[in-house]
KEKE-3310 file (N, C-alpha, C; in steps of 0.2 Angstrom, whole numbers, plus 5000, padded with zeros to 4 digits):
npx = (4942:4955:4953:4962:4968:4957:4954:4965:4964:4952:4957:4967:4959:4950:4960:4965:4953:4951:4962:4960:4948:4953:4963:4954:4944:4952:4961:4954:4939:4922:4915:4900:4899:4911:4922:4931:4942:4957:4957:4956:4963:4959:4947:4939:4927:4915:4919:4932:4938:4935:4941:4955:4955:4951:4962:4972:4965:4963:4976:4979:4970:4973:4986:4982:4973:4982:4990:4980:4977:4989:4990:4979:4982:4993:4987:4979:4987:4992:5004:5016:5021:5037:5049:5048:5060:5069:5066:5066:5059:5043:5031:5025:5019:5005:4999:5005:5000:4986:4986:4991:4980:4970:4975:4976:4962:4957:4964:4958:4945:4946:4951:4940:4930:4936:4936:4923:4919:4925:4938:4954:4965:4963:4968:4980:4989:4990:4995:5008:5014:5015:5023:5035:5039:5041:5051:5061:5063:5068:5080:5087:5089:5097:5108:5112:5117:5127:5136:5140:5151:5163:5162:5173:5191:5202:5215:5211:5204:5213:5221:5214)
npy = (5043:5032:5017:5015:5028:5034:5028:5032:5046:5046:5041:5051:5062:5058:5057:5070:5076:5069:5073:5087:5087:5081:5091:5102:5097:5093:5103:5115:5123:5127:5141:5148:5161:5167:5167:5156:5147:5141:5124:5115:5099:5089:5093:5095:5093:5080:5075:5079:5069:5057:5060:5059:5046:5037:5036:5030:5019:5012:5008:5001:4990:4984:4979:4970:4962:4956:4949:4940:4933:4927:4918:4910:4905:4897:4888:4881:4874:4859:4848:4836:4826:4826:4812:4803:4799:4808:4821:4827:4836:4843:4848:4865:4873:4875:4878:4890:4897:4898:4906:4917:4921:4922:4933:4943:4944:4948:4960:4968:4968:4975:4987:4992:4993:5003:5014:5015:5020:5032:5034:5041:5033:5022:5027:5032:5022:5012:5022:5025:5013:5011:5022:5019:5007:5012:5022:5013:5005:5015:5019:5006:5005:5016:5012:5001:5007:5014:5004:4997:4990:4995:4989:4986:4983:4996:4995:4989:4999:5009:5004:5005)
npz = (4843:4848:4859:4869:4871:4875:4887:4894:4894:4902:4914:4917:4919:4930:4940:4941:4945:4957:4964:4965:4973:4984:4989:4991:5000:5011:5015:5013:5017:5014:5022:5031:5033:5028:5013:5009:5020:5028:5032:5048:5049:5058:5064:5054:5040:5037:5024:5023:5031:5024:5012:5015:5020:5010:4999:5007:5012:5000:4995:5007:5007:4995:4998:5009:5002:4993:5002:5007:4995:4992:5003:5001:4988:4992:5000:4991:4982:4976:4982:4980:4993:5001:5002:5018:5024:5019:5023:5039:5048:5051:5039:5039:5031:5026:5038:5041:5030:5033:5044:5038:5030:5040:5047:5037:5034:5046:5048:5038:5042:5054:5049:5041:5051:5059:5050:5048:5060:5060:5064:5067:5069:5061:5049:5052:5056:5045:5036:5042:5041:5028:5024:5031:5025:5012:5014:5019:5008:4999:5006:5006:4992:4990:4998:4992:4980:4984:4989:4978:4967:4955:4938:4930:4933:4938:4932:4919:4914:4911:4901:4889)
capx = (4948:4956:4951:4968:4968:4951:4955:4971:4960:4948:4962:4970:4953:4948:4966:4965:4947:4952:4967:4957:4944:4958:4965:4948:4941:4956:4964:4950:4932:4918:4911:4894:4900:4917:4922:4935:4947:4960:4954:4960:4961:4956:4940:4936:4920:4916:4922:4940:4941:4935:4946:4961:4955:4950:4968:4975:4961:4964:4982:4979:4966:4977:4991:4978:4970:4988:4991:4975:4978:4995:4988:4974:4986:4997:4982:4976:4992:4993:5011:5018:5025:5044:5049:5049:5067:5074:5064:5065:5054:5036:5029:5020:5017:4998:4997:5007:4995:4980:4988:4991:4973:4966:4978:4973:4955:4956:4966:4953:4939:4948:4951:4933:4927:4939:4934:4916:4918:4929:4944:4960:4970:4962:4972:4987:4993:4992:5000:5014:5017:5017:5028:5041:5041:5044:5057:5065:5065:5073:5086:5090:5092:5103:5114:5115:5121:5134:5141:5141:5158:5164:5162:5180:5196:5205:5220:5208:5201:5218:5224:5210)
capy = (5042:5025:5015:5016:5035:5036:5026:5036:5052:5045:5040:5057:5066:5056:5058:5077:5077:5066:5077:5093:5085:5080:5097:5106:5094:5092:5109:5121:5122:5133:5144:5151:5169:5168:5164:5150:5147:5135:5119:5110:5092:5085:5095:5097:5090:5072:5074:5079:5062:5052:5061:5056:5039:5033:5033:5025:5012:5009:5005:4996:4985:4981:4975:4965:4957:4952:4944:4935:4929:4923:4913:4905:4901:4892:4883:4877:4871:4852:4847:4829:4827:4823:4805:4804:4798:4814:4826:4826:4841:4843:4854:4869:4878:4876:4881:4897:4900:4899:4911:4923:4922:4925:4940:4948:4946:4952:4967:4971:4970:4981:4994:4994:4996:5010:5019:5016:5025:5038:5034:5043:5028:5018:5030:5033:5015:5010:5027:5024:5007:5012:5026:5016:5002:5015:5024:5008:5003:5020:5018:5000:5006:5021:5008:4997:5011:5016:4999:4993:4991:4996:4983:4984:4986:5002:4994:4988:5005:5013:5001:5007)
capz = (4848:4850:4865:4874:4872:4879:4894:4897:4896:4908:4920:4919:4921:4937:4944:4942:4949:4964:4967:4967:4979:4990:4991:4993:5006:5017:5017:5012:5018:5013:5028:5029:5034:5025:5007:5010:5024:5028:5037:5052:5047:5063:5066:5047:5038:5035:5018:5024:5034:5019:5007:5017:5021:5004:4996:5012:5012:4993:4996:5012:5005:4990:5002:5012:4997:4991:5007:5007:4989:4993:5008:4997:4983:4995:5003:4986:4978:4977:4981:4982:4999:5000:5006:5025:5026:5017:5027:5046:5051:5049:5035:5042:5026:5026:5044:5040:5025:5036:5048:5034:5028:5045:5048:5032:5035:5052:5047:5034:5046:5059:5046:5039:5057:5061:5045:5049:5066:5058:5069:5063:5069:5055:5044:5054:5056:5038:5033:5045:5039:5021:5024:5033:5020:5006:5016:5019:5001:4996:5010:5003:4985:4991:5001:4986:4975:4988:4990:4972:4965:4948:4934:4927:4938:4936:4927:4913:4911:4909:4895:4883)
cpx = (4948:4954:4956:4969:4963:4951:4960:4968:4956:4952:4965:4965:4951:4954:4966:4959:4948:4957:4964:4952:4948:4960:4960:4946:4945:4959:4959:4943:4928:4914:4905:4895:4906:4917:4925:4940:4951:4957:4958:4958:4957:4949:4936:4929:4921:4919:4930:4942:4941:4940:4953:4961:4954:4957:4972:4972:4962:4971:4982:4976:4969:4982:4987:4976:4976:4990:4986:4975:4984:4993:4984:4977:4990:4993:4980:4981:4993:5001:5012:5023:5032:5044:5051:5056:5071:5072:5062:5060:5048:5035:5024:5018:5009:4996:4999:5002:4989:4981:4988:4984:4969:4969:4976:4966:4953:4958:4961:4947:4940:4948:4944:4930:4930:4937:4927:4915:4922:4935:4950:4966:4969:4966:4979:4992:4995:4997:5007:5018:5019:5023:5035:5043:5044:5050:5063:5068:5070:5080:5090:5093:5098:5109:5117:5119:5127:5139:5142:5148:5158:5164:5169:5185:5199:5211:5217:5206:5207:5221:5220:5210)
cpy = (5035:5024:5016:5023:5037:5034:5030:5043:5051:5045:5047:5062:5065:5057:5066:5079:5075:5071:5084:5092:5084:5087:5101:5103:5094:5099:5116:5119:5128:5135:5147:5159:5171:5165:5157:5151:5140:5130:5116:5103:5088:5087:5097:5093:5083:5071:5074:5072:5057:5053:5059:5049:5035:5031:5028:5018:5008:5005:4999:4989:4981:4976:4969:4960:4953:4947:4938:4930:4925:4917:4908:4901:4895:4886:4878:4873:4864:4850:4840:4830:4823:4816:4807:4803:4804:4820:4824:4830:4841:4849:4858:4874:4880:4879:4889:4901:4902:4905:4918:4925:4925:4932:4945:4949:4950:4959:4971:4973:4975:4987:4996:4997:5002:5015:5020:5021:5031:5039:5036:5038:5023:5021:5031:5027:5013:5015:5026:5018:5008:5016:5023:5011:5006:5019:5019:5005:5008:5020:5012:5001:5011:5017:5004:5000:5013:5010:4995:4995:4992:4989:4981:4987:4992:5001:4992:4994:5009:5011:5004:5014)
cpz = (4849:4857:4871:4876:4876:4886:4898:4899:4902:4915:4922:4922:4928:4942:4946:4947:4956:4968:4970:4973:4985:4993:4994:5000:5012:5019:5016:5013:5017:5020:5026:5029:5029:5018:5008:5016:5025:5034:5041:5051:5052:5066:5059:5046:5038:5029:5019:5027:5028:5013:5009:5018:5015:5000:5001:5012:5005:4993:5001:5010:4999:4993:5005:5008:4994:4996:5007:5001:4989:4997:5004:4992:4986:4998:4997:4981:4980:4976:4983:4988:4998:5004:5013:5027:5024:5021:5034:5049:5047:5044:5038:5037:5026:5032:5044:5035:5028:5041:5044:5032:5034:5047:5043:5032:5041:5052:5043:5037:5051:5055:5043:5045:5059:5056:5046:5055:5065:5063:5064:5064:5063:5049:5045:5054:5049:5035:5035:5042:5032:5020:5026:5028:5014:5008:5017:5013:4998:5000:5007:4996:4986:4994:4996:4981:4978:4988:4984:4969:4957:4944:4932:4933:4935:4931:4920:4910:4908:4902:4889:4882)
residu = (MET:PRO:ARG:ASN:LYS:PHE:TYR:GLY:PHE:LEU:ALA:SER:PHE:PHE:SER:ILE:LEU:ALA:GLY:ALA:ALA:TYR:ILE:PHE:PHE:VAL:PHE:ILE:GLU:LYS:SER:GLU:GLY:ASN:PHE:PHE:TYR:LEU:ASN:ASP:ILE:PHE:ILE:GLY:SER:VAL:PHE:SER:TYR:TYR:THR:VAL:ALA:PHE:PRO:VAL:ALA:LEU:VAL:SER:PHE:ALA:VAL:ILE:GLY:THR:GLY:LEU:TRP:ILE:GLY:LEU:THR:ILE:LEU:SER:ILE:LYS:VAL:VAL:PRO:PRO:MET:PRO:GLU:LEU:VAL:GLU:LYS:LYS:ASP:THR:THR:LYS:PHE:LYS:ALA:VAL:LEU:LEU:CYS:LEU:PHE:SER:LEU:SER:ALA:GLY:VAL:ILE:MET:VAL:TYR:GLY:MET:TYR:ILE:LYS:SER:TYR:TRP:ALA:ILE:ALA:ILE:PRO:SER:ALA:ILE:ILE:ALA:ILE:VAL:ILE:LEU:GLY:ALA:VAL:PHE:TRP:VAL:GLY:LEU:ALA:ILE:LEU:THR:THR:ARG:LYS:THR:LEU:PRO:GLU:LYS:SER:GLN:GLU:LYS:LYS)
# end
């Protein structure tokens, strides 16, 4: 089997396995007396918390890591300062980059601590932010589609 197909197979297999574990640990729980029953997420097992927390943490840490990377990139770029007579205001780019790095690191530390104490706020806040951003992007795309004009005027289309 070629390497790329093997990696595709592994990715598919682990995605199906993770999805099945998610459904099982979040919605179904094994009971001692009963076979299986629907689980209440908020009083479920430790696995139900981490099954929900892991995907949220993965996306959140990717976003936090991207913010940290952008801040560090801005800090490490060597830029020739413009001539003082052309620029009147002070350049605050480095200060903003430091703030971005500090914010990213503190958000990551707070999230790790919240997940360590199994706080549902550590899942709810990033989930809400992610959902709002995705819904905003979908709204923006829909609005862009609604407000886009046709490429040709109607008179040009009738002549053909």
